[in-house]
N, C-alpha and C positions, 0 to 999 in steps of 0.2 A: 504494500500500500504506500502510495506517495505521501509526502508531507501535505500536499494540497488536499488529497482525499481525507486524510486524518483531520485536517483543519475543517473541512466541510462537515464531517461527522461531529466534531466537537461543537462547531457553530450551530448545527442543527439541534443538538442536545441543549445547548444554552438558550437558544431562541425558544425552543419548546417549553423549557422550564420557566422561562420568563413569562410566556403566554399564560401558563397555568397559574403562576404566582400572581400575576397582575389581575387575573380574573378573581382569584381569592381575595386580593386586596380590594377589588371593586365591590365584591359582595359585603365585605366588612364595612367599607365606607358607606355603602347604601344603608346598611343596618344602623349605622351611627348617624344617619341623616345628612351625610356629605355627598349630595347628588353630583355636584360638579367634579369632585375628586373621583367618584365612582365612574363617571363618564370618561374622564381622562385615562383611568386605568384600563377601561374597556377598549378605548381607542388605541392605546399602546399595545394591548394584548393582540388586537387585530393586526397591527403592524408587525409584531413579532411572528405571527402566523405566516404572513407573507414572506418574511425572511426565511423562516423554516422551510416553507414550500419551495422557495428558490434554491435553497441548499440541497434539498432532496432531489429536485429536478437535475441539478448538476451532478449528483451522485448516481443518477440513473436508477434510483430505488423504486420509483413508481412504474409498474409494468402493466400488463394486461390485468383485467379484473380477476381472471382465473389464477394468475400468478400471485396477485395481491392477496386473494383469499387464502391461498396455500401459505404465503408468508405470514399472514395473520394467525392462521391455525398453529403454525410452528412457534410463533412468538408467544401466543397465549399458553400453549402447551408447555413451553420452557418455563414460563412464569409459575404455573401451578405445580409442575413436576419438580422443578429445581430451585428456582430463585426464592419463591415465598417459603417453601419448607425450611430452607437454610435461615432465612430471616426470622421465621417463627421460632426456630430453635434458639437463635441468638437472643430474641426478646424474652423467651422463657428463662434462659440462663441468666440474663441480666435483670430479671424480675421487673420488666417494663410492661405493665398491663395495657397501657394506651397503645403502644406500638403493636403489642400482641393482638389486640382486637382489630386494629387497622390492617395488619398483615393477614389475619384469618379471614376477614371480610373480603379483602381483595382476592385472596387465594380461592375462595369459594366461587366468586363471580368470574374469575378468569376461566375456570372449567366450563362455565355456562357460555362464555363468549366463544371458546374454542368449538363447542358443540353447535352454536348458532352459525358460526362461519362454515363449519363442515356441512351443515344443512343447506346453507346458501350455495356452497360449491357444488354439492350433489344435485341441486335443482337449478343451477345457473341457466338462465335463458327461458325457463319455463315456470318460474315461481310467481305466484299470485302477489298482489299488492298486500303486504303484511305491515301492520302497525307495530311499533316497538315503544315500550315504556321503560323508563329508567328510574330506579329508586334513588331519591336524592340523599339517602342516608348511607347506603353501602354500594350503590352502583349496579345492583342486580338488574339485569335486562330481561324484560318479559316480552314475549312474542304474542301478538294478537290483542291482548287486553291486560290492563293492570290488575294484579291479584288483589283480593281484599286485604291480604297481609303478605308482606315480603317473606318469602321462604328462607332468606338468608339472615336478615336482621330483625324481622318482626314488625317493621314499620307498617303503618296503616296505608290504605289505598291512596289517601290524600298526598302521600310523600312521593308518588310516582309522577313523572313528567313525560308527556308524549313527545317523541322525537319526530321532528318534521323533516 
């Protein structure tokens, strides 16, 4: 890998993290009543997304939908089979209950994402219009309709947001 490719990967990671962080900052600013600061954070987050997408384009990461689904399945599978189990063990060893809960919730949901991607891959080109709902507490992704209660974290139906 060239230095430039490594730099593009690092830049993508940094821009992606900035996007997520700024969206979290916007949510907090909004909750505290600082609408203008929230708007600025959201604007900067949108800009960081553009930067990240530009870096991905230059890396040649975005391919056909079939290839992208396979990459997503591999990524999600790695997370729930390898990454999160190690992180869960570390959080248990360090007696960090907040991190342990966060890792366990994410780990459970990554399995669901991998299954949804596999289903989409298996039916690519012939799948019906399906609605998706995401739990705002744990990220559980429901297909078709929001459940009355999240099967991962127990949040009520009102915690689900329809994805457009």
